[in-house]
N, C-alpha and C positions, 0 to 999 in steps of 0.2 A: 463609494462605499467600498470597504475592503471586508470581504469574506474569507474567514479561516475555516477549513473543514479539517477535522482530526478524525482519524479513524481508529479505534480502539479493538484489539482482537478480531479484526476482520482485515480482509485483504483490501488495499485500496483500489476503488474503481471511479475511472473517469466518468462513466455514466452518472454514478451515485453522486460524485462530486459535482458534476455540472447540474444535476436536478435539484440539490440543495441548494446552490448558488442562485438558480432560477427562482427557486420558491422565496428565498430570503430578499432577493432584489424586487419582488413585487411589493413589499410592503413600504419602500421606499416612497411611494407615490402616496400613503397616507400618513408617513411620519415624517417631519422635516428635520434637516439636519441629522441624518443617522451615520453615526461615526464610523462604527463596524460591528461586525457579526461574527460569533463564534458558533460552529456547529460541530457538535461531538456525535459521533455515530459509533456505537459499540454493540458487540453481539457477547451474550453471556449463556451459553448452552442454547435454549430456544427462544431466548428473550432478545428482541432487537429494540436497543434504545436510542433515541434521538433526544439530544438535548440541545436545545437553543437559545442562545443569548443574544439579545440585539441592543446594543449601547446606543441610544439617541443622545442628544444635547441634555437634557435634563432628566431624561428618564431612562430606565434599563427594563427590558421586557425578557423574562425568562419562561420556558416552558420545556417540560420533560414527557416523553410519551413513550409507552412500551407495548409492542404488539410481535406478532408473528413475522412482520415484513418491515424492511428498513424504510421503503418508500411510503408505506402507510403510516409508520411513525413520523417521518418527516411532516406528512400531510397533516397529521392530527397536532402535532407540536405547532406547526404554522396557524392552524384554525385557532389554537389556544392564544397565541402571540395576537392574531386578528381580533379575538375578542377583547384582549387588554387594550389594544390600540383604539377599538371603538369606543370602550368605556372611558378612556381616557379624553378621547375627542368630545363625547357627550358631557363630561364633567367640565372641560373648558367651555364648552358651548353655553352650558348652564350658569356657569360662575360669570360669563359675560353679560347675560341677559337677566341676572338676579339682581342688580343694582336698579333697574328700571320698575322692578315689581312694587307695588304699593298695597297694603291692606286697607281697604275702605270699608269702615263699619256702619256706615249709614248710605242712604240711597243717592248721595251725591254723585256727579260724575268723577271717574278717576282724575286726580290731579298728578302734576310731574313733581317728583320727589325733588326736594331743594334742601341742601344741608340746613339743619336749624329749623325745619318746617313742622307743622303738626302733622302726625301721621296716624294717630289713633285719637278718638274721642269715646269717652266714658261717662255715661250718666250715672250721677251718685244721689240717692236720697238725702237732703239736708235734714237732720232732725234736730229738734230744740233740745238743748242740755246745758248744763251748766260747765264752767272751764273745768272743774275737778272731775265730772263725770267724762268729759272728753280726753283729758289726760289719762284716765282709767281705760277708757276704750282704745285709745292709741297704743298704750302699753300692751294691752291685750292682743291686739291685732298686729303689733310689732311694726306698724309703719312708720314712714318717716315725718308724714304729715297727716293732718285729719281737717276736713271741712266740716264745720257744724253751725247750728244756729243757736246762737247765746241767749240762753233763756232770760238772762238778767236784764239786757237791753234791747232784745228782739231783732238783732243784726247778725249777717253772715259773717263768722269768723275763721280764721285758719291758724291751728295750733301745730307747731312743727318742732323737730329735735333738731337741736344746733349742733356743731362739730365737735365742740368741748363736752356734750352730753347733757347739757341743761336744755330747757324747753324755752321756745319764744311762741307769743301770741300776737296774730295780726288781726287788728279791729278796724273796720272802715271808719273814717272820720265824716260824719254827716254834717255838711254845712249849714 
């Protein structure tokens, strides 16, 4: 990893340069494929500012700190970068494990998630009503389909909205 240290309005110091390089090198064990780092150390009256930019393969970490001492400013800026690195690591870890979690709504043991499998079960009361009442109810609730008990023939039916805007009715055929 290449570390570039720039001094603004302050005399370049070998000790300060090596301190900054050493602190930045420590991050390399937590972040893979660090390309380069740029440390800008500046003094403006009594303000000592350390600005650190770390370029990794897919991420850029940046921190700026201002104190009365350049060494302390470097430490605080590196702490900020350390927090950013830990946050990214936690996000990546959560993303890897997120696909295996499954919401269980009943007391059954957790099942392994398979694409296209049932992941949620919802219990719905089936009310007896006419087809017209079911159509009005569906329009009011703005659902794509409605399960109801048809009062005319006493069977469970499904009313659904078709892609063209019309409605369809599914009635079971009793043999």
